[in-house]
MARGUTOR-98581 format. One record per residue (C-alpha): residue in one letter; residue number from 1; x, y, z. Coordinates in steps of 0.1 Angstrom, whole numbers, plus 5000, padded with zeros to 4 digits. Example, Ala and Ser with C-alpha at 12.3 -4.5 7.8 and 13.67 -1.06 7.14 Angstrom:
A;1;5123;4955;5078
S;2;5137;4989;5071
end
This chain:
M;1;4776;5184;5082
F;2;4806;5162;5072
E;3;4824;5136;5092
A;4;4850;5109;5088
H;5;4842;5073;5099
F;6;4872;5055;5085
Q;7;4902;5075;5098
T;8;4910;5096;5129
F;9;4930;5127;5134
E;10;4944;5121;5169
E;11;4980;5124;5177
P;12;4994;5091;5188
E;13;5013;5087;5221
A;14;5049;5099;5216
G;15;5082;5110;5231
V;16;5092;5110;5267
A;17;5059;5095;5279
L;18;5069;5062;5264
T;19;5104;5059;5278
A;20;5093;5038;5307
R;21;5084;5011;5282
L;22;5120;5010;5269
A;23;5132;5005;5305
A;24;5107;4977;5310
L;25;5118;4960;5278
R;26;5155;4961;5289
E;27;5145;4944;5322
E;28;5126;4917;5303
L;29;5156;4911;5280
A;30;5180;4908;5309
R;31;5156;4883;5325
R;32;5158;4862;5293
K;33;5196;4866;5290
L;34;5194;4886;5258
T;35;5217;4915;5251
G;36;5192;4932;5227
F;37;5161;4928;5206
V;38;5150;4937;5171
I;39;5115;4952;5167
P;40;5102;4955;5130
R;41;5071;4973;5120
A;42;5055;4941;5109
D;43;5029;4914;5115
Q;44;5033;4877;5106
Q;45;5025;4883;5070
Q;46;5044;4916;5064
N;47;5011;4935;5057
E;48;5012;4972;5049
Y;49;4984;4979;5074
V;50;4987;4958;5106
P;51;4960;4953;5133
P;52;4965;4973;5166
S;53;4977;4941;5184
E;54;5007;4940;5161
E;55;5018;4977;5164
R;56;5047;4968;5186
L;57;5071;4994;5171
A;58;5046;5023;5176
W;59;5038;5011;5212
L;60;5074;5010;5222
T;61;5088;5040;5204
G;62;5059;5063;5194
F;63;5069;5061;5157
T;64;5038;5054;5136
G;65;5051;5053;5100
S;66;5043;5023;5078
A;67;5079;5012;5075
G;68;5105;5011;5102
L;69;5125;4990;5127
A;70;5141;4994;5161
V;71;5170;4978;5179
V;72;5173;4979;5216
L;73;5206;4973;5234
P;74;5215;4977;5271
Q;75;5228;5013;5267
E;76;5217;5023;5232
A;77;5186;5022;5211
A;78;5179;5032;5176
V;79;5148;5037;5153
F;80;5155;5031;5116
V;81;5132;5049;5091
D;82;5133;5057;5054
G;83;5135;5092;5039
R;84;5097;5096;5039
Y;85;5096;5095;5077
T;86;5128;5113;5089
L;87;5109;5144;5100
Q;88;5080;5124;5115
A;89;5103;5101;5135
A;90;5122;5131;5149
K;91;5089;5145;5162
Q;92;5075;5113;5176
V;93;5104;5096;5194
D;94;5122;5107;5225
A;95;5156;5119;5212
K;96;5173;5113;5246
A;97;5163;5076;5245
W;98;5164;5068;5208
A;99;5188;5076;5179
V;100;5170;5081;5145
E;101;5189;5063;5118
T;102;5184;5054;5081
L;103;5166;5023;5071
I;104;5182;5021;5036
D;105;5217;5033;5032
P;106;5234;5021;5054
P;107;5209;4995;5065
P;108;5202;4986;5102
E;109;5225;4956;5100
S;110;5255;4979;5097
W;111;5245;4996;5130
V;112;5240;4961;5146
A;113;5274;4949;5135
A;114;5291;4981;5148
H;115;5273;4981;5182
L;116;5273;4944;5192
K;117;5303;4928;5210
A;118;5317;4893;5209
G;119;5294;4869;5229
D;120;5263;4892;5227
R;121;5229;4876;5221
L;122;5206;4895;5199
G;123;5170;4883;5200
F;124;5144;4884;5172
D;125;5109;4871;5167
P;126;5111;4847;5137
W;127;5074;4852;5130
L;128;5079;4889;5123
H;129;5109;4887;5099
T;130;5113;4871;5065
Y;131;5140;4845;5059
A;132;5161;4871;5040
A;133;5158;4897;5068
A;134;5168;4871;5093
E;135;5198;4861;5072
R;136;5210;4897;5070
L;137;5207;4900;5108
S;138;5225;4867;5113
A;139;5254;4879;5091
A;140;5256;4912;5111
C;141;5258;4892;5143
T;142;5284;4869;5130
K;143;5305;4898;5119
A;144;5305;4911;5155
G;145;5311;4877;5170
A;146;5276;4877;5184
E;147;5247;4853;5181
L;148;5212;4858;5167
V;149;5186;4841;5189
A;150;5151;4832;5177
V;151;5127;4837;5206
D;152;5098;4815;5213
S;153;5076;4844;5225
N;154;5079;4881;5219
P;155;5093;4900;5249
I;156;5073;4931;5241
D;157;5041;4911;5245
A;158;5052;4902;5280
I;159;5053;4938;5290
W;160;5025;4952;5269
H;161;4998;4946;5295
D;162;4969;4964;5277
R;163;4977;4949;5243
P;164;4946;4948;5221
Q;165;4931;4914;5212
P;166;4938;4901;5177
P;167;4910;4911;5153
L;168;4880;4889;5147
A;169;4862;4907;5119
P;170;4836;4885;5101
V;171;4846;4870;5068
A;172;4824;4876;5037
V;173;4821;4857;5005
H;174;4833;4877;4975
G;175;4807;4865;4950
L;176;4813;4856;4914
Q;177;4795;4888;4903
N;178;4826;4906;4916
A;179;4853;4879;4916
G;180;4846;4867;4881
V;181;4864;4834;4884
A;182;4855;4805;4907
E;183;4879;4790;4933
A;184;4882;4757;4914
E;185;4896;4775;4884
K;186;4920;4796;4905
L;187;4933;4765;4922
R;188;4939;4749;4889
Q;189;4960;4779;4878
I;190;4979;4777;4911
R;191;4986;4740;4907
D;192;5000;4747;4872
E;193;5024;4771;4889
I;194;5033;4746;4916
A;195;5041;4721;4888
K;196;5064;4747;4872
L;197;5082;4752;4906
G;198;5087;4714;4909
T;199;5075;4715;4945
D;200;5050;4693;4965
A;201;5030;4722;4979
L;202;5028;4760;4982
V;203;5022;4780;5014
L;204;5000;4811;5009
S;205;5015;4832;5036
D;206;5000;4864;5021
S;207;4964;4870;5033
H;208;4957;4888;5000
A;209;4966;4856;4981
V;210;4942;4836;5004
A;211;4914;4861;4999
W;212;4919;4861;4961
T;213;4922;4823;4958
F;214;4891;4814;4979
N;215;4870;4844;4970
I;216;4866;4858;5005
R;217;4871;4892;5021
G;218;4873;4905;5057
A;219;4881;4935;5078
D;220;4910;4924;5101
V;221;4932;4954;5091
A;222;4923;4990;5083
H;223;4915;5000;5047
T;224;4922;4966;5031
P;225;4894;4940;5032
L;226;4916;4912;5045
P;227;4907;4882;5066
L;228;4940;4874;5082
S;229;4947;4837;5073
Y;230;4971;4812;5057
A;231;4966;4784;5032
L;232;4985;4753;5022
V;233;4980;4742;4986
P;234;4994;4707;4977
K;235;5001;4697;4942
D;236;4975;4670;4946
G;237;4945;4669;4969
R;238;4925;4694;4989
P;239;4941;4726;5001
T;240;4938;4737;5038
V;241;4928;4772;5049
F;242;4940;4782;5084
I;243;4917;4808;5098
D;244;4901;4816;5132
H;245;4867;4799;5131
R;246;4851;4827;5151
K;247;4853;4848;5120
L;248;4832;4824;5099
S;249;4794;4823;5096
N;250;4778;4791;5085
L;251;4776;4806;5050
T;252;4813;4815;5047
R;253;4823;4781;5063
D;254;4802;4763;5037
H;255;4817;4784;5009
L;256;4853;4776;5020
E;257;4846;4739;5026
Q;258;4835;4734;4990
S;259;4871;4738;4979
A;260;4893;4734;5011
D;261;4896;4719;5045
V;262;4892;4746;5072
R;263;4914;4745;5103
E;264;4924;4768;5132
P;265;4956;4788;5128
D;266;4974;4768;5155
A;267;4970;4737;5133
M;268;4993;4752;5106
A;269;5026;4743;5123
P;270;5018;4706;5129
T;271;5003;4703;5094
L;272;5034;4718;5078
M;273;5057;4696;5099
A;274;5038;4664;5090
L;275;5042;4672;5053
A;276;5078;4681;5058
K;277;5086;4648;5075
S;278;5081;4631;5042
G;279;5109;4652;5028
A;280;5085;4674;5008
A;281;5097;4705;4989
I;282;5074;4733;5000
A;283;5073;4767;4982
L;284;5074;4799;5003
D;285;5070;4835;4993
N;286;5101;4855;4998
A;287;5082;4887;5005
T;288;5056;4875;5031
A;289;5067;4841;5045
A;290;5080;4844;5081
D;291;5114;4830;5088
A;292;5096;4807;5113
L;293;5080;4788;5084
S;294;5114;4781;5069
R;295;5126;4769;5103
L;296;5096;4746;5108
I;297;5099;4730;5074
A;298;5137;4725;5075
G;299;5136;4713;5112
A;300;5111;4686;5103
G;301;5132;4673;5074
G;302;5115;4691;5045
K;303;5129;4715;5019
P;304;5118;4751;5020
V;305;5119;4765;4984
R;306;5119;4803;4986
G;307;5108;4824;4957
S;308;5081;4847;4944
D;309;5045;4838;4953
P;310;5030;4828;4919
V;311;4995;4840;4931
A;312;5008;4876;4932
L;313;5011;4877;4894
L;314;4978;4858;4888
K;315;4960;4882;4911
A;316;4975;4913;4895
V;317;4960;4904;4861
K;318;4924;4913;4864
N;319;4897;4892;4846
A;320;4869;4907;4825
T;321;4844;4908;4855
E;322;4870;4926;4877
I;323;4877;4951;4849
K;324;4840;4958;4843
G;325;4836;4962;4881
T;326;4865;4987;4885
K;327;4851;5008;4857
T;328;4817;5010;4874
A;329;4834;5018;4907
H;330;4855;5046;4891
V;331;4824;5062;4876
R;332;4807;5061;4910
D;333;4838;5075;4927
A;334;4840;5102;4900
V;335;4806;5115;4910
A;336;4817;5118;4946
L;337;4849;5135;4935
A;338;4831;5160;4913
R;339;4808;5170;4942
F;340;4838;5173;4964
L;341;4859;5194;4940
A;342;4830;5217;4933
W;343;4825;5222;4971
I;344;4862;5230;4976
D;345;4861;5255;4948
R;346;4831;5272;4963
E;347;4841;5271;5000
A;348;4880;5272;5002
P;349;4885;5308;4990
S;350;4868;5320;5022
G;351;4898;5308;5042
K;352;4875;5291;5067
L;353;4882;5255;5056
T;354;4909;5232;5071
E;355;4927;5201;5059
I;356;4905;5180;5082
D;357;4874;5196;5068
A;358;4885;5185;5033
V;359;4890;5149;5045
E;360;4857;5147;5062
A;361;4838;5162;5032
L;362;4854;5138;5007
E;363;4846;5108;5028
T;364;4810;5120;5033
F;365;4805;5125;4995
R;366;4818;5089;4990
R;367;4795;5075;5017
D;368;4766;5092;4999
T;369;4771;5067;4971
G;370;4757;5040;4994
A;371;4785;5017;4983
L;372;4815;5027;5002
R;373;4831;5000;5024
D;374;4862;5019;5036
V;375;4887;5044;5024
S;376;4916;5025;5006
F;377;4942;5044;5028
P;378;4941;5074;5051
T;379;4934;5105;5030
I;380;4964;5128;5024
S;381;4951;5163;5027
G;382;4980;5188;5026
T;383;4979;5225;5020
G;384;5008;5249;5016
P;385;5040;5234;5032
N;386;5021;5203;5044
G;387;5015;5194;5007
A;388;5052;5190;5003
I;389;5053;5161;5028
V;390;5048;5131;5005
H;391;5031;5109;5030
Y;392;5016;5136;5052
R;393;4988;5125;5075
V;394;4968;5154;5090
T;395;4962;5154;5128
R;396;4943;5179;5150
K;397;4977;5193;5159
S;398;4991;5197;5124
N;399;4957;5207;5108
R;400;4962;5238;5087
R;401;4937;5263;5074
I;402;4934;5264;5036
E;403;4943;5300;5026
P;404;4939;5318;4993
G;405;4972;5315;4974
D;406;4977;5279;4986
L;407;4978;5247;4967
L;408;4957;5219;4982
L;409;4969;5183;4975
I;410;4943;5156;4981
D;411;4954;5120;4977
S;412;4925;5096;4985
G;413;4909;5063;4975
A;414;4878;5042;4982
Q;415;4871;5005;4987
Y;416;4839;4994;4969
E;417;4830;4957;4965
D;418;4834;4960;4927
G;419;4867;4980;4927
T;420;4894;4999;4945
T;421;4902;5035;4936
D;422;4931;5058;4942
V;423;4933;5094;4929
T;424;4952;5126;4936
R;425;4943;5161;4926
T;426;4961;5193;4933
M;427;4939;5224;4934
A;428;4946;5261;4933
V;429;4930;5282;4960
G;430;4929;5317;4947
E;431;4955;5328;4922
P;432;4985;5305;4917
T;433;5021;5318;4912
D;434;5040;5314;4879
E;435;5062;5289;4896
M;436;5033;5268;4907
R;437;5019;5268;4872
D;438;5053;5259;4857
R;439;5058;5230;4881
F;440;5023;5217;4877
T;441;5025;5218;4839
R;442;5058;5198;4840
V;443;5041;5172;4863
L;444;5011;5171;4840
R;445;5033;5166;4809
G;446;5049;5136;4826
H;447;5015;5123;4836
I;448;5003;5125;4800
A;449;5035;5109;4787
I;450;5027;5078;4808
A;451;4989;5079;4799
R;452;4998;5080;4762
A;453;5026;5055;4763
V;454;5026;5026;4738
F;455;5050;4998;4746
P;456;5059;4963;4735
D;457;5046;4933;4755
G;458;5072;4925;4781
T;459;5080;4961;4790
T;460;5087;4967;4826
G;461;5078;4997;4848
A;462;5114;5007;4851
Q;463;5115;5012;4813
L;464;5085;5036;4815
D;465;5094;5055;4847
T;466;5117;5080;4829
L;467;5087;5092;4808
A;468;5071;5107;4839
R;469;5102;5126;4849
Q;470;5116;5140;4817
Y;471;5101;5175;4819
L;472;5110;5179;4855
W;473;5145;5167;4848
A;474;5148;5193;4820
A;475;5145;5219;4847
G;476;5168;5202;4872
L;477;5138;5189;4892
D;478;5126;5154;4903
F;479;5104;5135;4928
E;480;5116;5110;4953
H;481;5089;5083;4949
G;482;5079;5058;4923
T;483;5057;5069;4895
G;484;5031;5041;4900
H;485;5021;5010;4920
G;486;4997;4981;4913
V;487;4962;4982;4926
G;488;4940;4953;4936
S;489;4903;4945;4930
Y;490;4886;4952;4963
L;491;4919;4943;4979
S;492;4951;4963;4986
V;493;4955;4997;4970
H;494;4992;4990;4969
E;495;4995;4957;4951
G;496;5026;4940;4937
P;497;5044;4927;4919
A;498;5042;4953;4890
R;499;5050;4990;4895
I;500;5062;5020;4875
S;501;5094;5029;4892
K;502;5132;5027;4888
L;503;5129;4993;4907
G;504;5099;4980;4886
T;505;5113;4948;4871
T;506;5080;4929;4865
P;507;5067;4930;4829
L;508;5034;4948;4826
K;509;5006;4925;4814
R;510;4972;4933;4799
G;511;4947;4934;4827
M;512;4970;4950;4853
I;513;4959;4982;4870
L;514;4986;5007;4879
S;515;4987;5042;4893
N;516;5002;5071;4873
E;517;5013;5097;4898
P;518;5043;5120;4891
G;519;5047;5149;4915
Y;520;5068;5178;4926
Y;521;5075;5189;4962
K;522;5090;5223;4972
A;523;5101;5219;5008
D;524;5082;5243;5031
G;525;5064;5256;5000
F;526;5038;5234;4983
G;527;5032;5200;4968
I;528;5019;5188;4935
R;529;5008;5154;4924
I;530;4984;5142;4896
E;531;4973;5106;4899
N;532;4950;5085;4878
L;533;4947;5047;4877
E;534;4956;5031;4843
L;535;4945;4997;4829
V;536;4970;4979;4807
V;537;4953;4971;4774
A;538;4963;4959;4739
S;539;4973;4986;4714
D;540;4963;4980;4679
I;541;4990;4996;4657
K;542;4987;4990;4620
G;543;5018;4972;4607
A;544;5032;4965;4643
E;545;5058;4937;4642
K;546;5052;4926;4678
P;547;5023;4927;4703
M;548;5020;4963;4717
N;549;5003;4975;4748
A;550;4989;5009;4760
F;551;4971;5024;4790
E;552;4934;5031;4794
T;553;4927;5057;4820
L;554;4902;5046;4846
T;555;4900;5077;4869
L;556;4875;5104;4859
A;557;4881;5137;4876
P;558;4890;5172;4863
I;559;4926;5183;4863
D;560;4928;5219;4875
R;561;4930;5241;4843
R;562;4940;5272;4864
L;563;4973;5255;4871
I;564;4981;5247;4835
D;565;5003;5268;4813
A;566;4988;5259;4780
A;567;5017;5274;4761
M;568;5040;5247;4775
L;569;5019;5218;4761
S;570;5024;5203;4727
R;571;4994;5199;4704
D;572;4992;5161;4712
E;573;4993;5169;4750
L;574;4965;5195;4746
D;575;4944;5171;4726
W;576;4948;5144;4752
L;577;4938;5168;4780
N;578;4907;5181;4762
A;579;4897;5145;4752
Y;580;4901;5133;4788
H;581;4880;5162;4801
A;582;4853;5155;4775
R;583;4852;5119;4787
V;584;4849;5130;4823
R;585;4821;5153;4814
D;586;4802;5127;4794
Q;587;4804;5099;4820
V;588;4800;5119;4852
R;589;4776;5147;4843
P;590;4744;5127;4841
A;591;4746;5117;4878
L;592;4751;5153;4891
D;593;4728;5180;4904
E;594;4724;5211;4883
A;595;4748;5233;4903
T;596;4776;5206;4902
R;597;4769;5201;4864
A;598;4776;5238;4859
W;599;4808;5236;4878
L;600;4819;5205;4859
D;601;4812;5221;4825
Q;602;4835;5249;4835
A;603;4862;5227;4850
T;604;4863;5205;4819
A;605;4859;5232;4793
E;606;4883;5230;4763
L;607;4917;5245;4770
K;608;4931;5266;4741
A;609;4967;5268;4732
end
């Protein structure tokens, strides 16, 4: 009845079976006269999702998390992961071959400095590390009296004999009916930013920036409609887009050539070097530009100017067309969510459903809209103790039956051409415990505090983050992830530069879309997260002495009333919840069948104090 097209549930290769690859790498390093090698989980543009051909860390170690790094030396090897992935890494890598270390504190560079000896040569691929990352590695090598060596070709590629081919998904034009602003106007905005930087040109090393600027989309990586590409935008004259021509139809080539020269990716290095030979100052993005680009520019006599990509902020502020589109997408998504939540309520109490059943059903309901292009990330479907794993990904091996008395946490999203969605709901299966209701209500109060926040223009996410945690903190509780991330417009579901977190330093601007997702996780017990997407809008406060902003909630899905202790809510919080549920009912109900309407009426009924 249900099936998933956009994610799999297979266990990746792992453990002892991969140890022969480590031995082969050590032989290759010895042949190249390298003491060791650094393997990041990265492609040339530091994408969150990378194509199979770039999954070198997973191929070598078995670790499949979205953030990590490995260092291989003649006698020792270590995989570095952050706190989200400690348990996963321990299960996936061969403990006899690899030590599992922390990625954050202390960082891998500390391990490198402690394990290298004077005269050692540590290799790295300058296309897979940013300038800052390479500088940190170089300092660690210097501390040990060793040398950091940039390799011309990646030694893993030399031993990965069945390495997949790079992706060649066709590029599509993202029409003005969805993009809202033409390429010429976007290039004018970018040139204004180049003028402020005082540089001669800007390299767009982030494929998201290229896609946004030139109004194109693709499918080179999973879950994000990216055409892997680069662009060079000079302060005067035509920009150049570097993209594999095999991805372009006559239509998309004609579209691109209206505003840019189109060249193959291998033309980028000589083009950059030719510009650098004139002594040009060329702006590079700290977050996505490979160290190799800095080396190319400096080596040819140019000046690499490293900083924040100005396109990231331009892209984060959605225009009127994008805002209208995302609202349409969220109503469409809400219909699929209502059908799914009603189905869960009807079927889960039998104890026959599994986590995978839930994933397959939700994707099927979204496909039934006729507009689904992809899921925006692999659906997190965790019940019982699996729900307490923040970035849990169900496999056939971990798949758990949904039992009465469990909480089921579903974090999912969709890619539609008019908008990207991301929503988490936690549902009671059977009767929840008092502890579950207390924790859920504290998370809900934090969620409502963000949703109702009013804040001066220029406020950062770090200044708002505490609002989401206050009721958990009052009980000595917390959650170990940010409260919210930016979301793109038919682009990345995790979009910078703005976020609501302790580290969120970018001011929130009207037109930005951010998630609001506080949670609580009881190890080996249950997980709770409530996530809606919020649009930053102007707040009209009578007598305000400065411009004020607020959030408009985009997501439309019931919040499980059975998990709410109404006595813990203030009158304002109760009013917000009932008004939200009335809005969900009004906007979603007309598109539902009679049985799902009846379920929605009950799920959104007014909650009394």
